[in-house]
C-alpha positions as CSV (number, residue, x, y, z in Angstrom):
1,X,0.0,0.0,0.0
2,X,1.3,3.5,-0.9
3,X,0.6,5.7,2.1
4,X,0.3,9.4,1.2
5,X,1.0,12.4,3.5
6,X,-0.3,15.9,2.8
7,X,2.0,17.8,0.4
8,X,4.5,20.1,2.1
9,X,7.2,21.7,-0.1
10,X,9.7,22.3,2.7
11,X,9.4,18.8,3.8
12,X,9.8,17.5,0.3
13,X,13.1,19.6,0.0
14,X,14.3,18.2,3.3
15,X,13.6,14.7,2.0
16,X,15.8,15.3,-1.1
17,X,18.7,16.3,1.2
18,X,18.2,13.3,3.4
19,X,18.3,11.0,0.4
20,X,21.6,12.6,-0.7
21,X,23.3,12.0,2.7
22,X,26.6,10.2,2.6
23,X,26.6,9.0,6.2
24,X,24.3,8.5,9.2
25,X,26.1,11.3,10.9
26,X,25.1,13.7,8.0
27,X,21.5,12.8,8.7
28,X,22.0,13.5,12.4
29,X,23.5,16.8,11.6
30,X,20.5,17.7,9.3
31,X,18.1,16.7,12.1
32,X,19.9,19.1,14.5
33,X,19.2,22.0,12.0
34,X,15.5,21.6,12.6
35,X,13.6,24.5,14.1
36,X,11.8,22.9,17.2
37,X,8.6,24.5,16.0
38,X,9.1,23.4,12.4
39,X,11.0,20.1,12.3
40,X,11.2,19.6,8.5
41,X,14.1,17.1,8.5
42,X,12.5,15.0,11.2
43,X,9.2,15.1,9.4
44,X,10.9,14.2,6.1
45,X,12.7,11.2,7.6
46,X,9.4,10.0,9.2
47,X,7.6,10.2,5.9
48,X,10.3,8.5,3.9
49,X,10.5,5.5,6.3
50,X,6.7,5.3,6.8
51,X,6.0,5.3,3.1
52,X,8.6,2.6,2.5
53,X,7.1,0.4,5.2
54,X,3.6,0.8,4.0
55,X,4.5,-0.2,0.5
56,X,5.4,-3.6,1.9
57,X,2.0,-4.3,3.6
58,X,-0.8,-5.7,1.4
59,X,-3.9,-3.6,1.3
60,X,-6.1,-6.4,2.6
61,X,-4.0,-6.7,5.8
62,X,-4.1,-2.9,6.3
63,X,-7.9,-3.0,5.9
64,X,-8.3,-5.9,8.3
65,X,-6.2,-4.1,11.0
66,X,-7.9,-0.7,10.6
67,X,-11.3,-2.3,10.9
68,X,-10.5,-3.7,14.3
69,X,-12.3,-1.8,17.0
70,X,-10.5,-3.5,19.8
71,X,-7.0,-2.1,20.5
72,X,-5.6,-5.4,21.7
73,X,-6.8,-7.2,18.6
74,X,-5.2,-4.5,16.4
75,X,-1.9,-5.1,18.2
76,X,-2.2,-8.8,17.6
77,X,-2.8,-8.2,13.9
78,X,0.2,-5.9,13.7
79,X,2.4,-8.5,15.3
80,X,1.3,-11.0,12.7
81,X,2.8,-8.9,9.8
82,X,6.1,-8.1,11.6
83,X,7.8,-11.4,10.5
84,X,7.0,-10.5,6.9
85,X,8.9,-7.3,6.9
86,X,12.4,-7.1,5.4
87,X,14.5,-5.6,8.3
88,X,14.7,-5.4,12.0
89,X,14.0,-1.7,12.0
90,X,10.7,-2.2,10.3
91,X,9.7,-4.9,12.8
92,X,10.6,-2.8,15.8
93,X,8.7,0.2,14.3
94,X,5.6,-1.8,13.7
95,X,5.8,-3.3,17.2
96,X,6.1,0.2,18.6
97,X,3.3,1.4,16.4
98,X,0.9,-1.1,17.9
99,X,1.4,0.3,21.4
100,X,2.2,4.0,21.1
101,X,0.5,7.0,19.4
102,X,1.5,10.7,19.2
103,X,-0.8,12.8,21.5
104,X,-1.6,15.3,18.7
105,X,-3.7,12.7,16.8
106,X,-7.3,12.1,17.8
107,X,-8.7,8.7,18.6
108,X,-10.3,8.3,15.1
109,X,-6.9,8.9,13.4
110,X,-5.1,6.5,15.8
111,X,-6.6,3.4,14.2
112,X,-4.9,4.1,10.8
113,X,-1.9,1.9,10.4
114,X,0.1,4.5,8.4
115,X,-0.3,7.1,11.1
116,X,0.6,4.5,13.7
117,X,3.8,3.6,11.9
118,X,4.7,7.3,11.4
119,X,4.2,7.9,15.2
120,X,6.5,4.9,16.0
121,X,9.2,6.2,13.6
122,X,8.9,9.5,15.5
123,X,9.3,7.7,18.8
124,X,12.5,6.0,17.5
125,X,14.0,9.2,16.3
126,X,13.2,11.2,19.5
127,X,14.2,8.5,22.0
128,X,17.6,9.3,23.6
129,X,18.3,5.6,23.8
130,X,17.1,4.5,20.3
131,X,17.9,7.7,18.3
132,X,21.6,7.0,17.4
133,X,21.0,3.3,16.4
134,X,17.7,4.1,14.7
135,X,19.3,6.8,12.4
136,X,22.2,4.5,11.6
137,X,19.8,1.6,10.8
138,X,17.7,3.9,8.6
139,X,20.8,5.0,6.8
140,X,22.2,1.5,6.3
141,X,19.1,-0.5,5.6
142,X,16.2,1.7,4.6
143,X,17.5,4.7,2.7
144,X,19.2,2.6,0.0
145,X,15.9,0.8,-0.7
146,X,14.0,4.1,-0.8
147,X,16.6,5.5,-3.2
148,X,16.2,2.5,-5.4
149,X,12.4,2.9,-5.4
150,X,12.7,6.5,-6.5
151,X,15.1,5.5,-9.3
152,X,12.8,2.7,-10.5
153,X,9.6,4.9,-10.6
154,X,10.7,7.2,-13.4
155,X,11.9,4.3,-15.4
156,X,8.5,2.6,-14.9
157,X,6.8,5.7,-16.0
158,X,9.0,6.0,-19.1
159,X,8.2,2.4,-20.0
160,X,4.5,3.1,-19.6
161,X,4.7,6.0,-22.0
162,X,6.6,3.9,-24.5
163,X,4.0,1.1,-24.2
164,X,1.2,3.7,-24.7
165,X,2.9,5.1,-27.8
166,X,3.4,1.7,-29.2
167,X,-0.3,0.8,-28.7
168,X,-1.4,4.0,-30.3
169,X,0.9,3.5,-33.3
170,X,-0.4,-0.1,-33.7
171,X,-4.0,1.2,-33.5
172,X,-3.5,4.0,-36.1
173,X,-1.5,1.7,-38.4
174,X,-4.3,-0.9,-38.3
175,X,-7.0,1.7,-39.2
176,X,-4.8,3.2,-42.0
177,X,-4.3,-0.3,-43.5
178,X,-8.0,-0.9,-43.5
179,X,-8.7,2.4,-45.2
180,X,-5.9,1.8,-47.8
181,X,-7.4,-1.6,-48.5
182,X,-10.7,-0.1,-49.3
183,X,-9.2,1.8,-52.2
184,X,-11.4,4.1,-54.2
185,X,-14.4,3.8,-51.8
186,X,-14.0,7.4,-50.4
187,X,-17.2,7.4,-48.5
188,X,-16.4,4.2,-46.6
189,X,-12.9,5.4,-46.0
190,X,-13.9,8.7,-44.6
191,X,-16.5,7.0,-42.4
192,X,-13.9,4.6,-41.0
193,X,-11.4,7.4,-40.3
194,X,-14.1,9.5,-38.6
195,X,-15.4,6.7,-36.4
196,X,-11.9,5.6,-35.4
197,X,-10.9,9.2,-34.7
198,X,-7.8,9.0,-36.9
199,X,-6.8,12.1,-38.9
200,X,-4.0,12.9,-41.4
201,X,-1.6,14.1,-38.7
202,X,-2.0,11.0,-36.7
203,X,-1.5,8.8,-39.7
204,X,1.6,10.7,-40.7
205,X,3.0,10.3,-37.2
206,X,2.2,6.7,-36.4
207,X,1.4,4.8,-39.6
208,X,3.9,2.9,-41.7
209,X,5.4,5.3,-44.3
210,X,4.2,3.1,-47.2
211,X,0.7,3.0,-45.8
212,X,0.7,6.7,-45.3
213,X,2.0,7.3,-48.8
214,X,-0.9,5.3,-50.2
215,X,-3.4,7.4,-48.2
216,X,-1.7,10.6,-49.1
217,X,-2.1,9.8,-52.8
218,X,-5.7,8.7,-52.2
219,X,-8.2,9.7,-49.6
220,X,-6.1,12.5,-48.0
221,X,-5.5,13.9,-51.4
222,X,-9.2,13.9,-52.1
223,X,-9.9,15.6,-48.8
224,X,-7.3,18.2,-49.5
225,X,-8.8,18.9,-52.9
226,X,-12.3,19.1,-51.4
227,X,-11.1,21.6,-48.8
228,X,-9.6,23.8,-51.5
229,X,-12.8,23.7,-53.5
230,X,-14.8,24.8,-50.4
231,X,-12.4,27.6,-49.7
232,X,-12.6,28.9,-53.2
233,X,-16.5,28.7,-53.2
234,X,-16.6,30.7,-50.0
235,X,-14.2,33.3,-51.4
236,X,-16.4,33.7,-54.5
237,X,-19.5,34.2,-52.2
238,X,-17.7,37.0,-50.4
């Protein structure tokens, strides 16, 4: 599940710096720069880790846990998914999330697993005993995976665009081949192009050059001549 936090530009910028950190100490130094009333680096780190954790939990398990009205049952459900997580930090965060909540959230919000996990990350970062080890574990085990996720996403998007373009090209080529096969039946050809929402520009961009050449000499040429005739007729009327 991809857990989304409200957009905050300053926190987003803080996340970019955290992801570029070369050491755990650099992350600690960034956290020290936070204004106590506006902890952007702390919030950025919480969000990064929480979103990474939530992506690993199947939606059906999230729903089952959040639908539990009994707090003890919710804790039991959370404990069930801990062994499925990929590192000790995640397990400890989820275990903490089942028992602790930040006081600023109301009772209704507390049932949501994403918020619980975020609160537990916060507890780890703020705890004098856990803080140093938690930040080091985040740097060693979690940030590299988050960096990899963020590198994979644009590639996936690019692949999706390429697939979409390929599909569109195949669709346009198929329509153009049908129209070319019709030959001199201009009425049927125009109807097919119209119903399939394919125009000359699309054919030129996506269709096979030979197919487009056939259409250019046939139906598109006829359309062009017809357009010129209409323009001339209108000019005479004026």
